[in-house]
N, CA, C and O atoms as a GROMACS GRO file, in nm:
protein
  608
    1MET      N    1   7.197  -2.191  -3.849
    1MET     CA    2   7.251  -2.045  -3.948
    1MET      C    3   7.183  -1.921  -3.881
    1MET      O    4   7.061  -1.916  -3.866
    2MET      N    5   7.268  -1.823  -3.843
    2MET     CA    6   7.230  -1.708  -3.784
    2MET      C    7   7.180  -1.573  -3.858
    2MET      O    8   7.257  -1.513  -3.933
    3THR      N    9   7.083  -1.539  -3.839
    3THR     CA   10   6.992  -1.455  -3.918
    3THR      C   11   7.037  -1.273  -3.906
    3THR      O   12   7.000  -1.178  -3.976
    4THR      N   13   7.127  -1.278  -3.789
    4THR     CA   14   7.110  -1.140  -3.782
    4THR      C   15   7.294  -1.102  -3.748
    4THR      O   16   7.374  -1.164  -3.679
    5LEU      N   17   7.306  -1.009  -3.808
    5LEU     CA   18   7.454  -0.917  -3.749
    5LEU      C   19   7.473  -0.910  -3.607
    5LEU      O   20   7.563  -0.966  -3.543
    6PHE      N   21   7.369  -0.828  -3.556
    6PHE     CA   22   7.360  -0.833  -3.420
    6PHE      C   23   7.397  -0.998  -3.355
    6PHE      O   24   7.492  -1.001  -3.278
    7GLU      N   25   7.359  -1.066  -3.370
    7GLU     CA   26   7.299  -1.201  -3.267
    7GLU      C   27   7.493  -1.253  -3.302
    7GLU      O   28   7.566  -1.291  -3.210
    8PHE      N   29   7.538  -1.243  -3.439
    8PHE     CA   30   7.666  -1.305  -3.498
    8PHE      C   31   7.771  -1.215  -3.398
    8PHE      O   32   7.855  -1.271  -3.327
    9MET      N   33   7.748  -1.037  -3.403
    9MET     CA   34   7.892  -1.058  -3.347
    9MET      C   35   7.864  -0.985  -3.177
    9MET      O   36   7.936  -0.900  -3.126
   10SER      N   37   7.737  -1.048  -3.112
   10SER     CA   38   7.704  -1.022  -3.000
   10SER      C   39   7.749  -1.166  -2.939
   10SER      O   40   7.774  -1.160  -2.819
   11ILE      N   41   7.760  -1.270  -2.987
   11ILE     CA   42   7.798  -1.396  -2.957
   11ILE      C   43   7.955  -1.363  -2.945
   11ILE      O   44   8.020  -1.373  -2.841
   12ASP      N   45   8.007  -1.319  -3.079
   12ASP     CA   46   8.141  -1.299  -3.050
   12ASP      C   47   8.198  -1.203  -2.925
   12ASP      O   48   8.282  -1.260  -2.856
   13HIS      N   49   8.163  -1.060  -2.884
   13HIS     CA   50   8.166  -1.034  -2.779
   13HIS      C   51   8.139  -1.108  -2.658
   13HIS      O   52   8.212  -1.068  -2.567
   14ASP      N   53   8.052  -1.214  -2.618
   14ASP     CA   54   8.044  -1.262  -2.483
   14ASP      C   55   8.180  -1.362  -2.506
   14ASP      O   56   8.254  -1.371  -2.408
   15ARG      N   57   8.217  -1.434  -2.623
   15ARG     CA   58   8.350  -1.524  -2.652
   15ARG      C   59   8.454  -1.454  -2.552
   15ARG      O   60   8.506  -1.498  -2.449
   16LEU      N   61   8.471  -1.274  -2.646
   16LEU     CA   62   8.594  -1.272  -2.603
   16LEU      C   63   8.610  -1.198  -2.449
   16LEU      O   64   8.717  -1.183  -2.391
   17ASP      N   65   8.472  -1.157  -2.398
   17ASP     CA   66   8.472  -1.130  -2.266
   17ASP      C   67   8.518  -1.238  -2.158
   17ASP      O   68   8.566  -1.214  -2.047
   18ASP      N   69   8.488  -1.399  -2.231
   18ASP     CA   70   8.489  -1.467  -2.108
   18ASP      C   71   8.635  -1.541  -2.140
   18ASP      O   72   8.686  -1.615  -2.055
   19LEU      N   73   8.695  -1.515  -2.265
   19LEU     CA   74   8.869  -1.529  -2.275
   19LEU      C   75   8.919  -1.421  -2.147
   19LEU      O   76   8.975  -1.462  -2.045
   20PHE      N   77   8.887  -1.273  -2.173
   20PHE     CA   78   8.983  -1.225  -2.104
   20PHE      C   79   8.971  -1.213  -1.957
   20PHE      O   80   9.058  -1.186  -1.874
   21GLU      N   81   8.788  -1.252  -1.935
   21GLU     CA   82   8.798  -1.305  -1.752
   21GLU      C   83   8.839  -1.413  -1.736
   21GLU      O   84   8.858  -1.437  -1.617
   22GLU      N   85   8.868  -1.510  -1.816
   22GLU     CA   86   8.965  -1.598  -1.748
   22GLU      C   87   9.109  -1.564  -1.739
   22GLU      O   88   9.180  -1.596  -1.644
   23PHE      N   89   9.141  -1.509  -1.823
   23PHE     CA   90   9.301  -1.418  -1.861
   23PHE      C   91   9.352  -1.390  -1.741
   23PHE      O   92   9.460  -1.416  -1.689
   24ASN      N   93   9.231  -1.320  -1.697
   24ASN     CA   94   9.248  -1.167  -1.538
   24ASN      C   95   9.249  -1.301  -1.432
   24ASN      O   96   9.315  -1.279  -1.330
   25LYS      N   97   9.200  -1.407  -1.437
   25LYS     CA   98   9.189  -1.457  -1.281
   25LYS      C   99   9.332  -1.545  -1.301
   25LYS      O  100   9.398  -1.572  -1.201
   26LEU      N  101   9.369  -1.580  -1.412
   26LEU     CA  102   9.512  -1.673  -1.390
   26LEU      C  103   9.620  -1.597  -1.426
   26LEU      O  104   9.716  -1.663  -1.465
   27ALA      N  105   9.639  -1.424  -1.423
   27ALA     CA  106   9.739  -1.353  -1.470
   27ALA      C  107   9.824  -1.343  -1.371
   27ALA      O  108   9.941  -1.315  -1.393
   28LYS      N  109   9.774  -1.367  -1.244
   28LYS     CA  110   9.848  -1.342  -1.096
   28LYS      C  111   9.925  -1.474  -1.069
   28LYS      O  112  10.043  -1.474  -1.034
   29SER      N  113   9.823  -1.630  -1.096
   29SER     CA  114   9.879  -1.730  -1.041
   29SER      C  115   9.970  -1.822  -1.160
   29SER      O  116  10.068  -1.893  -1.136
   30ASP      N  117   9.913  -1.801  -1.277
   30ASP     CA  118   9.993  -1.899  -1.396
   30ASP      C  119  10.030  -1.788  -1.515
   30ASP      O  120   9.951  -1.767  -1.608
   31MET      N  121  10.111  -1.743  -1.507
   31MET     CA  122  10.143  -1.704  -1.619
   31MET      C  123  10.128  -1.782  -1.769
   31MET      O  124  10.062  -1.748  -1.867
   32GLY      N  125  10.186  -1.863  -1.755
   32GLY     CA  126  10.219  -1.979  -1.852
   32GLY      C  127  10.046  -2.001  -1.938
   32GLY      O  128  10.041  -2.013  -2.060
   33LYS      N  129   9.935  -2.005  -1.862
   33LYS     CA  130   9.784  -2.052  -1.895
   33LYS      C  131   9.724  -1.891  -1.925
   33LYS      O  132   9.621  -1.866  -1.986
   34ALA      N  133   9.788  -1.824  -1.884
   34ALA     CA  134   9.738  -1.678  -1.933
   34ALA      C  135   9.784  -1.639  -2.037
   34ALA      O  136   9.720  -1.603  -2.136
   35LYS      N  137   9.889  -1.643  -2.023
   35LYS     CA  138   9.977  -1.588  -2.217
   35LYS      C  139   9.894  -1.656  -2.319
   35LYS      O  140   9.856  -1.598  -2.421
   36SER      N  141   9.863  -1.796  -2.288
   36SER     CA  142   9.768  -1.855  -2.427
   36SER      C  143   9.628  -1.858  -2.436
   36SER      O  144   9.571  -1.894  -2.540
   37LEU      N  145   9.540  -1.806  -2.283
   37LEU     CA  146   9.420  -1.726  -2.298
   37LEU      C  147   9.427  -1.623  -2.342
   37LEU      O  148   9.346  -1.595  -2.430
   38PHE      N  149   9.550  -1.501  -2.290
   38PHE     CA  150   9.531  -1.345  -2.342
   38PHE      C  151   9.597  -1.360  -2.501
   38PHE      O  152   9.597  -1.252  -2.561
   39ASP      N  153   9.661  -1.493  -2.590
   39ASP     CA  154   9.661  -1.491  -2.720
   39ASP      C  155   9.578  -1.510  -2.768
   39ASP      O  156   9.566  -1.458  -2.879
   40ASN      N  157   9.477  -1.586  -2.722
   40ASN     CA  158   9.372  -1.632  -2.812
   40ASN      C  159   9.250  -1.498  -2.782
   40ASN      O  160   9.175  -1.477  -2.876
   41PHE      N  161   9.231  -1.416  -2.665
   41PHE     CA  162   9.192  -1.280  -2.657
   41PHE      C  163   9.197  -1.195  -2.729
   41PHE      O  164   9.100  -1.130  -2.769
   42ARG      N  165   9.374  -1.170  -2.775
   42ARG     CA  166   9.438  -1.100  -2.861
   42ARG      C  167   9.393  -1.110  -3.002
   42ARG      O  168   9.346  -1.011  -3.058
   43ALA      N  169   9.407  -1.228  -3.064
   43ALA     CA  170   9.381  -1.280  -3.172
   43ALA      C  171   9.190  -1.249  -3.223
   43ALA      O  172   9.138  -1.227  -3.333
   44GLY      N  173   9.151  -1.258  -3.125
   44GLY     CA  174   8.992  -1.297  -3.117
   44GLY      C  175   8.953  -1.151  -3.143
   44GLY      O  176   8.862  -1.122  -3.221
   45LEU      N  177   9.030  -1.049  -3.068
   45LEU     CA  178   8.959  -0.913  -3.037
   45LEU      C  179   9.011  -0.813  -3.192
   45LEU      O  180   8.942  -0.732  -3.254
   46GLN      N  181   9.128  -0.848  -3.215
   46GLN     CA  182   9.219  -0.798  -3.359
   46GLN      C  183   9.136  -0.854  -3.471
   46GLN      O  184   9.109  -0.788  -3.572
   47ARG      N  185   9.091  -0.992  -3.447
   47ARG     CA  186   8.982  -1.020  -3.587
   47ARG      C  187   8.864  -0.926  -3.586
   47ARG      O  188   8.826  -0.857  -3.680
   48HIS      N  189   8.806  -0.932  -3.454
   48HIS     CA  190   8.668  -0.883  -3.422
   48HIS      C  191   8.673  -0.744  -3.472
   48HIS      O  192   8.581  -0.702  -3.542
   49ILE      N  193   8.773  -0.672  -3.442
   49ILE     CA  194   8.791  -0.532  -3.502
   49ILE      C  195   8.765  -0.508  -3.665
   49ILE      O  196   8.683  -0.431  -3.714
   50ILE      N  197   8.859  -0.596  -3.735
   50ILE     CA  198   8.895  -0.583  -3.847
   50ILE      C  199   8.752  -0.655  -3.897
   50ILE      O  200   8.735  -0.594  -4.002
   51TRP      N  201   8.661  -0.729  -3.888
   51TRP     CA  202   8.557  -0.780  -3.916
   51TRP      C  203   8.450  -0.639  -3.920
   51TRP      O  204   8.358  -0.625  -4.001
   52GLU      N  205   8.494  -0.523  -3.795
   52GLU     CA  206   8.379  -0.451  -3.802
   52GLU      C  207   8.455  -0.333  -3.904
   52GLU      O  208   8.396  -0.292  -4.004
   53GLU      N  209   8.562  -0.294  -3.875
   53GLU     CA  210   8.646  -0.185  -3.993
   53GLU      C  211   8.619  -0.250  -4.125
   53GLU      O  212   8.558  -0.178  -4.204
   54ASP      N  213   8.646  -0.350  -4.160
   54ASP     CA  214   8.642  -0.337  -4.317
   54ASP      C  215   8.516  -0.400  -4.372
   54ASP      O  216   8.507  -0.391  -4.494
   55ILE      N  217   8.416  -0.462  -4.310
   55ILE     CA  218   8.325  -0.565  -4.349
   55ILE      C  219   8.164  -0.458  -4.290
   55ILE      O  220   8.081  -0.402  -4.362
   56LEU      N  221   8.171  -0.465  -4.165
   56LEU     CA  222   8.042  -0.389  -4.105
   56LEU      C  223   8.035  -0.243  -4.124
   56LEU      O  224   7.930  -0.190  -4.158
   57PHE      N  225   8.158  -0.166  -4.099
   57PHE     CA  226   8.142  -0.007  -4.080
   57PHE      C  227   8.085   0.004  -4.258
   57PHE      O  228   7.975   0.054  -4.282
   58PRO      N  229   8.158  -0.041  -4.352
   58PRO     CA  230   8.141   0.016  -4.483
   58PRO      C  231   8.030  -0.003  -4.516
   58PRO      O  232   7.992   0.091  -4.586
   59ILE      N  233   7.933  -0.100  -4.499
   59ILE     CA  234   7.803  -0.128  -4.488
   59ILE      C  235   7.718  -0.008  -4.464
   59ILE      O  236   7.649   0.045  -4.551
   60PHE      N  237   7.729   0.035  -4.322
   60PHE     CA  238   7.638   0.106  -4.272
   60PHE      C  239   7.659   0.267  -4.335
   60PHE      O  240   7.573   0.353  -4.352
   61GLU      N  241   7.827   0.273  -4.365
   61GLU     CA  242   7.857   0.399  -4.374
   61GLU      C  243   7.788   0.462  -4.569
   61GLU      O  244   7.749   0.571  -4.609
   62ARG      N  245   7.801   0.354  -4.625
   62ARG     CA  246   7.722   0.356  -4.768
   62ARG      C  247   7.587   0.362  -4.778
   62ARG      O  248   7.528   0.401  -4.879
   63ALA      N  249   7.526   0.319  -4.664
   63ALA     CA  250   7.406   0.342  -4.638
   63ALA      C  251   7.355   0.473  -4.594
   63ALA      O  252   7.249   0.524  -4.632
   64THR      N  253   7.446   0.526  -4.505
   64THR     CA  254   7.386   0.647  -4.463
   64THR      C  255   7.480   0.763  -4.515
   64THR      O  256   7.468   0.886  -4.509
   65GLY      N  257   7.547   0.706  -4.552
   65GLY     CA  258   7.627   0.854  -4.616
   65GLY      C  259   7.742   0.931  -4.506
   65GLY      O  260   7.802   1.036  -4.524
   66MET      N  261   7.748   0.828  -4.374
   66MET     CA  262   7.802   0.913  -4.284
   66MET      C  263   7.975   0.839  -4.265
   66MET      O  264   7.976   0.720  -4.232
   67HIS      N  265   8.077   0.890  -4.281
   67HIS     CA  266   8.187   0.842  -4.297
   67HIS      C  267   8.257   0.919  -4.180
   67HIS      O  268   8.238   0.860  -4.074
   68GLU      N  269   8.324   1.019  -4.167
   68GLU     CA  270   8.400   1.118  -4.087
   68GLU      C  271   8.311   1.140  -3.980
   68GLU      O  272   8.386   1.170  -3.887
   69THR      N  273   8.214   1.144  -3.945
   69THR     CA  274   8.131   1.125  -3.878
   69THR      C  275   8.020   1.019  -3.799
   69THR      O  276   7.992   0.925  -3.874
   70GLY      N  277   7.975   1.014  -3.712
   70GLY     CA  278   7.903   0.973  -3.655
   70GLY      C  279   7.956   0.835  -3.602
   70GLY      O  280   8.077   0.818  -3.598
   71PRO      N  281   7.857   0.719  -3.555
   71PRO     CA  282   7.905   0.613  -3.469
   71PRO      C  283   8.015   0.531  -3.531
   71PRO      O  284   8.092   0.478  -3.451
   72THR      N  285   8.038   0.510  -3.659
   72THR     CA  286   8.158   0.457  -3.696
   72THR      C  287   8.271   0.501  -3.674
   72THR      O  288   8.368   0.427  -3.660
   73ALA      N  289   8.276   0.640  -3.669
   73ALA     CA  290   8.414   0.754  -3.617
   73ALA      C  291   8.468   0.700  -3.511
   73ALA      O  292   8.583   0.662  -3.488
   74VAL      N  293   8.336   0.703  -3.429
   74VAL     CA  294   8.340   0.672  -3.278
   74VAL      C  295   8.406   0.568  -3.235
   74VAL      O  296   8.495   0.558  -3.151
   75MET      N  297   8.335   0.465  -3.328
   75MET     CA  298   8.408   0.307  -3.308
   75MET      C  299   8.605   0.313  -3.321
   75MET      O  300   8.696   0.280  -3.245
   76ARG      N  301   8.597   0.380  -3.470
   76ARG     CA  302   8.707   0.358  -3.495
   76ARG      C  303   8.817   0.409  -3.398
   76ARG      O  304   8.916   0.345  -3.362
   77MET      N  305   8.785   0.525  -3.363
   77MET     CA  306   8.915   0.621  -3.265
   77MET      C  307   8.865   0.542  -3.156
   77MET      O  308   8.964   0.544  -3.082
   78GLU      N  309   8.759   0.458  -3.083
   78GLU     CA  310   8.793   0.388  -2.948
   78GLU      C  311   8.851   0.278  -2.979
   78GLU      O  312   8.930   0.239  -2.893
   79HIS      N  313   8.839   0.203  -3.083
   79HIS     CA  314   8.930   0.069  -3.176
   79HIS      C  315   9.035   0.117  -3.141
   79HIS      O  316   9.082   0.071  -3.037
   80GLY      N  317   9.120   0.237  -3.219
   80GLY     CA  318   9.256   0.295  -3.166
   80GLY      C  319   9.304   0.272  -2.977
   80GLY      O  320   9.406   0.231  -2.921
   81GLN      N  321   9.190   0.315  -2.935
   81GLN     CA  322   9.253   0.332  -2.761
   81GLN      C  323   9.246   0.207  -2.726
   81GLN      O  324   9.334   0.198  -2.641
   82ILE      N  325   9.186   0.082  -2.740
   82ILE     CA  326   9.179  -0.073  -2.748
   82ILE      C  327   9.260  -0.107  -2.798
   82ILE      O  328   9.291  -0.204  -2.728
   83LYS      N  329   9.361  -0.101  -2.910
   83LYS     CA  330   9.468  -0.127  -2.927
   83LYS      C  331   9.569  -0.084  -2.876
   83LYS      O  332   9.658  -0.164  -2.848
   84ASN      N  333   9.581   0.034  -2.852
   84ASN     CA  334   9.672   0.087  -2.740
   84ASN      C  335   9.706  -0.032  -2.629
   84ASN      O  336   9.795  -0.118  -2.634
   85ILE      N  337   9.639  -0.016  -2.562
   85ILE     CA  338   9.605  -0.088  -2.430
   85ILE      C  339   9.642  -0.264  -2.430
   85ILE      O  340   9.692  -0.336  -2.344
   86LEU      N  341   9.590  -0.290  -2.566
   86LEU     CA  342   9.600  -0.448  -2.591
   86LEU      C  343   9.749  -0.475  -2.589
   86LEU      O  344   9.803  -0.564  -2.524
   87ALA      N  345   9.824  -0.364  -2.690
   87ALA     CA  346   9.960  -0.370  -2.683
   87ALA      C  347  10.011  -0.363  -2.590
   87ALA      O  348  10.102  -0.445  -2.578
   88ALA      N  349   9.989  -0.271  -2.473
   88ALA     CA  350  10.055  -0.252  -2.319
   88ALA      C  351  10.019  -0.416  -2.226
   88ALA      O  352  10.102  -0.478  -2.160
   89ILE      N  353   9.904  -0.447  -2.242
   89ILE     CA  354   9.900  -0.571  -2.174
   89ILE      C  355   9.989  -0.694  -2.208
   89ILE      O  356  10.041  -0.773  -2.129
   90HIS      N  357   9.997  -0.694  -2.389
   90HIS     CA  358  10.057  -0.767  -2.460
   90HIS      C  359  10.230  -0.783  -2.408
   90HIS      O  360  10.284  -0.880  -2.356
   91GLU      N  361  10.293  -0.642  -2.448
   91GLU     CA  362  10.412  -0.668  -2.379
   91GLU      C  363  10.440  -0.710  -2.222
   91GLU      O  364  10.546  -0.761  -2.186
   92LYS      N  365  10.315  -0.677  -2.123
   92LYS     CA  366  10.347  -0.755  -1.991
   92LYS      C  367  10.334  -0.889  -1.998
   92LYS      O  368  10.390  -0.951  -1.907
   93VAL      N  369  10.281  -0.945  -2.072
   93VAL     CA  370  10.241  -1.119  -2.110
   93VAL      C  371  10.392  -1.146  -2.149
   93VAL      O  372  10.468  -1.212  -2.079
   94LEU      N  373  10.421  -1.096  -2.248
   94LEU     CA  374  10.539  -1.113  -2.285
   94LEU      C  375  10.649  -1.154  -2.220
   94LEU      O  376  10.720  -1.253  -2.239
   95ALA      N  377  10.658  -1.056  -2.130
   95ALA     CA  378  10.758  -1.045  -2.026
   95ALA      C  379  10.761  -1.121  -1.917
   95ALA      O  380  10.856  -1.149  -1.844
   96GLY      N  381  10.606  -1.163  -1.910
   96GLY     CA  382  10.584  -1.244  -1.797
   96GLY      C  383  10.538  -1.185  -1.680
   96GLY      O  384  10.506  -1.255  -1.584
   97GLU      N  385  10.529  -1.053  -1.678
   97GLU     CA  386  10.532  -0.980  -1.594
   97GLU      C  387  10.336  -0.959  -1.543
   97GLU      O  388  10.243  -0.904  -1.603
   98SER      N  389  10.340  -1.020  -1.433
   98SER     CA  390  10.167  -0.974  -1.351
   98SER      C  391  10.149  -0.814  -1.318
   98SER      O  392  10.046  -0.751  -1.342
   99ASP      N  393  10.259  -0.764  -1.264
   99ASP     CA  394  10.239  -0.639  -1.232
   99ASP      C  395  10.161  -0.559  -1.320
   99ASP      O  396  10.190  -0.584  -1.437
  100GLY      N  397  10.070  -0.469  -1.306
  100GLY     CA  398  10.038  -0.323  -1.414
  100GLY      C  399   9.920  -0.426  -1.473
  100GLY      O  400   9.858  -0.353  -1.551
  101ILE      N  401   9.874  -0.524  -1.475
  101ILE     CA  402   9.793  -0.576  -1.531
  101ILE      C  403   9.676  -0.550  -1.528
  101ILE      O  404   9.616  -0.512  -1.629
  102ASP      N  405   9.613  -0.569  -1.404
  102ASP     CA  406   9.481  -0.508  -1.343
  102ASP      C  407   9.469  -0.406  -1.408
  102ASP      O  408   9.376  -0.402  -1.489
  103GLY      N  409   9.558  -0.294  -1.395
  103GLY     CA  410   9.502  -0.146  -1.428
  103GLY      C  411   9.516  -0.115  -1.559
  103GLY      O  412   9.485  -0.010  -1.615
  104LEU      N  413   9.570  -0.220  -1.607
  104LEU     CA  414   9.550  -0.225  -1.758
  104LEU      C  415   9.431  -0.305  -1.806
  104LEU      O  416   9.382  -0.264  -1.912
  105GLY      N  417   9.385  -0.392  -1.760
  105GLY     CA  418   9.269  -0.439  -1.772
  105GLY      C  419   9.166  -0.400  -1.735
  105GLY      O  420   9.065  -0.435  -1.796
  106THR      N  421   9.156  -0.298  -1.601
  106THR     CA  422   9.052  -0.220  -1.565
  106THR      C  423   9.070  -0.136  -1.666
  106THR      O  424   8.962  -0.135  -1.725
  107GLN      N  425   9.156  -0.054  -1.728
  107GLN     CA  426   9.153   0.060  -1.799
  107GLN      C  427   9.105  -0.010  -1.957
  107GLN      O  428   9.026   0.057  -2.024
  108LEU      N  429   9.155  -0.148  -2.011
  108LEU     CA  430   9.062  -0.198  -2.133
  108LEU      C  431   8.926  -0.195  -2.128
  108LEU      O  432   8.855  -0.150  -2.218
  109LEU      N  433   8.870  -0.261  -1.979
  109LEU     CA  434   8.718  -0.297  -1.991
  109LEU      C  435   8.663  -0.142  -1.983
  109LEU      O  436   8.563  -0.106  -2.045
  110GLY      N  437   8.733  -0.063  -1.908
  110GLY     CA  438   8.704   0.083  -1.913
  110GLY      C  439   8.610   0.116  -2.064
  110GLY      O  440   8.492   0.145  -2.084
  111VAL      N  441   8.729   0.096  -2.152
  111VAL     CA  442   8.657   0.140  -2.274
  111VAL      C  443   8.594   0.039  -2.348
  111VAL      O  444   8.482   0.076  -2.384
  112LEU      N  445   8.623  -0.071  -2.383
  112LEU     CA  446   8.543  -0.214  -2.412
  112LEU      C  447   8.414  -0.208  -2.391
  112LEU      O  448   8.325  -0.208  -2.476
  113GLY      N  449   8.400  -0.199  -2.248
  113GLY     CA  450   8.235  -0.198  -2.206
  113GLY      C  451   8.122  -0.131  -2.256
  113GLY      O  452   8.015  -0.176  -2.295
  114PRO      N  453   8.180   0.031  -2.246
  114PRO     CA  454   8.064   0.122  -2.311
  114PRO      C  455   8.058   0.062  -2.471
  114PRO      O  456   7.951   0.043  -2.529
  115HIS      N  457   8.175   0.040  -2.525
  115HIS     CA  458   8.204   0.040  -2.670
  115HIS      C  459   8.102  -0.048  -2.709
  115HIS      O  460   7.999  -0.002  -2.758
  116ASN      N  461   8.114  -0.154  -2.695
  116ASN     CA  462   8.044  -0.292  -2.698
  116ASN      C  463   7.866  -0.240  -2.684
  116ASN      O  464   7.777  -0.250  -2.768
  117VAL      N  465   7.861  -0.192  -2.568
  117VAL     CA  466   7.693  -0.175  -2.564
  117VAL      C  467   7.650  -0.023  -2.673
  117VAL      O  468   7.538   0.008  -2.713
  118LYS      N  469   7.744   0.030  -2.692
  118LYS     CA  470   7.721   0.083  -2.842
  118LYS      C  471   7.719   0.057  -2.946
  118LYS      O  472   7.678   0.146  -3.021
  119GLU      N  473   7.761  -0.076  -3.010
  119GLU     CA  474   7.745  -0.108  -3.117
  119GLU      C  475   7.634  -0.183  -3.062
  119GLU      O  476   7.528  -0.149  -3.114
  120GLU      N  477   7.620  -0.298  -2.951
  120GLU     CA  478   7.517  -0.387  -2.964
  120GLU      C  479   7.388  -0.272  -2.983
  120GLU      O  480   7.298  -0.304  -3.061
  121ASN      N  481   7.382  -0.142  -2.913
  121ASN     CA  482   7.265  -0.078  -2.899
  121ASN      C  483   7.190   0.003  -2.998
  121ASN      O  484   7.070   0.032  -3.007
  122ILE      N  485   7.319   0.038  -3.089
  122ILE     CA  486   7.287   0.142  -3.186
  122ILE      C  487   7.339   0.072  -3.333
  122ILE      O  488   7.262   0.055  -3.428
  123LEU      N  489   7.471   0.038  -3.334
  123LEU     CA  490   7.519   0.006  -3.460
  123LEU      C  491   7.504  -0.121  -3.531
  123LEU      O  492   7.489  -0.124  -3.653
  124TYR      N  493   7.508  -0.248  -3.444
  124TYR     CA  494   7.472  -0.380  -3.521
  124TYR      C  495   7.314  -0.378  -3.555
  124TYR      O  496   7.265  -0.446  -3.646
  125PRO      N  497   7.231  -0.280  -3.459
  125PRO     CA  498   7.082  -0.320  -3.536
  125PRO      C  499   7.047  -0.205  -3.616
  125PRO      O  500   6.941  -0.213  -3.677
  126ALA      N  501   7.122  -0.090  -3.629
  126ALA     CA  502   7.113  -0.036  -3.752
  126ALA      C  503   7.169  -0.078  -3.873
  126ALA      O  504   7.144  -0.044  -3.989
  127ILE      N  505   7.253  -0.160  -3.824
  127ILE     CA  506   7.341  -0.255  -3.970
  127ILE      C  507   7.228  -0.354  -4.009
  127ILE      O  508   7.178  -0.365  -4.121
  128ASP      N  509   7.200  -0.419  -3.908
  128ASP     CA  510   7.116  -0.542  -3.962
  128ASP      C  511   6.975  -0.467  -4.044
  128ASP      O  512   6.932  -0.524  -4.144
  129ASP      N  513   6.907  -0.341  -3.998
  129ASP     CA  514   6.822  -0.282  -4.049
  129ASP      C  515   6.807  -0.235  -4.202
  129ASP      O  516   6.720  -0.233  -4.289
  130LEU      N  517   6.974  -0.190  -4.184
  130LEU     CA  518   6.991  -0.149  -4.347
  130LEU      C  519   7.032  -0.250  -4.442
  130LEU      O  520   7.071  -0.188  -4.541
  131THR      N  521   7.041  -0.361  -4.460
  131THR     CA  522   7.087  -0.457  -4.506
  131THR      C  523   6.961  -0.589  -4.507
  131THR      O  524   6.904  -0.628  -4.405
  132ASN      N  525   6.941  -0.637  -4.626
  132ASN     CA  526   6.854  -0.763  -4.613
  132ASN      C  527   6.911  -0.897  -4.570
  132ASN      O  528   7.019  -0.905  -4.512
  133GLU      N  529   6.816  -1.030  -4.609
  133GLU     CA  530   6.885  -1.131  -4.543
  133GLU      C  531   7.030  -1.186  -4.652
  133GLU      O  532   7.121  -1.249  -4.597
  134GLN      N  533   7.037  -1.162  -4.765
  134GLN     CA  534   7.134  -1.206  -4.843
  134GLN      C  535   7.283  -1.113  -4.796
  134GLN      O  536   7.394  -1.167  -4.792
  135GLU      N  537   7.263  -0.997  -4.771
  135GLU     CA  538   7.383  -0.903  -4.724
  135GLU      C  539   7.361  -0.949  -4.631
  135GLU      O  540   7.253  -0.982  -4.681
  136LYS      N  541   7.353  -1.005  -4.494
  136LYS     CA  542   7.370  -1.041  -4.371
  136LYS      C  543   7.448  -1.118  -4.401
  136LYS      O  544   7.569  -1.104  -4.382
  137LYS      N  545   7.381  -1.239  -4.468
  137LYS     CA  546   7.505  -1.422  -4.508
  137LYS      C  547   7.569  -1.374  -4.564
  137LYS      O  548   7.671  -1.440  -4.543
  138GLN      N  549   7.608  -1.260  -4.664
  138GLN     CA  550   7.763  -1.244  -4.724
  138GLN      C  551   7.822  -1.176  -4.637
  138GLN      O  552   7.942  -1.194  -4.660
  139ALA      N  553   7.809  -1.089  -4.524
  139ALA     CA  554   7.880  -1.030  -4.461
  139ALA      C  555   7.920  -1.163  -4.345
  139ALA      O  556   8.039  -1.172  -4.314
  140ILE      N  557   7.832  -1.254  -4.289
  140ILE     CA  558   7.881  -1.315  -4.211
  140ILE      C  559   8.007  -1.404  -4.272
  140ILE      O  560   8.118  -1.423  -4.224
  141GLU      N  561   7.955  -1.448  -4.382
  141GLU     CA  562   8.038  -1.513  -4.467
  141GLU      C  563   8.191  -1.471  -4.463
  141GLU      O  564   8.288  -1.530  -4.416
  142ARG      N  565   8.184  -1.391  -4.504
  142ARG     CA  566   8.316  -1.272  -4.520
  142ARG      C  567   8.376  -1.292  -4.376
  142ARG      O  568   8.498  -1.305  -4.364
  143MET      N  569   8.289  -1.294  -4.263
  143MET     CA  570   8.389  -1.254  -4.136
  143MET      C  571   8.398  -1.394  -4.132
  143MET      O  572   8.504  -1.417  -4.189
  144THR      N  573   8.345  -1.507  -4.096
  144THR     CA  574   8.374  -1.643  -4.064
  144THR      C  575   8.496  -1.685  -4.175
  144THR      O  576   8.548  -1.796  -4.165
  145GLU      N  577   8.530  -1.608  -4.260
  145GLU     CA  578   8.646  -1.656  -4.387
  145GLU      C  579   8.751  -1.605  -4.322
  145GLU      O  580   8.855  -1.641  -4.376
  146LEU      N  581   8.767  -1.547  -4.242
  146LEU     CA  582   8.895  -1.472  -4.192
  146LEU      C  583   8.961  -1.553  -4.083
  146LEU      O  584   8.928  -1.544  -3.965
  147PRO      N  585   9.052  -1.628  -4.125
  147PRO     CA  586   9.128  -1.703  -4.015
  147PRO      C  587   9.140  -1.639  -3.896
  147PRO      O  588   9.153  -1.517  -3.905
  148SER      N  589   9.140  -1.693  -3.770
  148SER     CA  590   9.207  -1.593  -3.651
  148SER      C  591   9.345  -1.601  -3.657
  148SER      O  592   9.412  -1.498  -3.648
  149GLU      N  593   9.400  -1.717  -3.672
  149GLU     CA  594   9.579  -1.740  -3.684
  149GLU      C  595   9.642  -1.630  -3.729
  149GLU      O  596   9.761  -1.607  -3.710
  150ASN      N  597   9.546  -1.542  -3.806
  150ASN     CA  598   9.610  -1.396  -3.905
  150ASN      C  599   9.648  -1.303  -3.804
  150ASN      O  600   9.736  -1.221  -3.832
  151PHE      N  601   9.595  -1.303  -3.687
  151PHE     CA  602   9.590  -1.185  -3.602
  151PHE      C  603   9.684  -1.258  -3.465
  151PHE      O  604   9.687  -1.169  -3.380
  152ALA      N  605   9.728  -1.328  -3.434
  152ALA     CA  606   9.806  -1.428  -3.337
  152ALA      C  607   9.978  -1.300  -3.359
  152ALA      O  608  10.083  -1.328  -3.301
   0.00000   0.00000   0.00000
């Protein structure tokens, strides 16, 4: 059993990074396989964002009183950028077009990379510090109960 939210969320970041990397490798040569990887990546990333916005961020905001400002406000704004780029890649994948996917992928990683670093270096450790073992366990249980199929 995982004991920290940092660990749980970092493992999911790594899993999503691996899926996106595999998608990028296949996008030019085998769009059929690439589409399946992208679908898994997209659903997983959307679920990950919901975990943060609906479960983790409220914990931080309640404990710190920071709602409209602070790290969660920045993360939500970046989530919006991530969702827009994700939608643009999804359109190309649905159309079977590999043209432009590289540029969009670079754009996505340009936002997602620094975003994940901020979460892992600042936000997740802060939420771990602000919660006891029971609260961490409850948050992880709530996150694992969300089926990824809802986000495909």
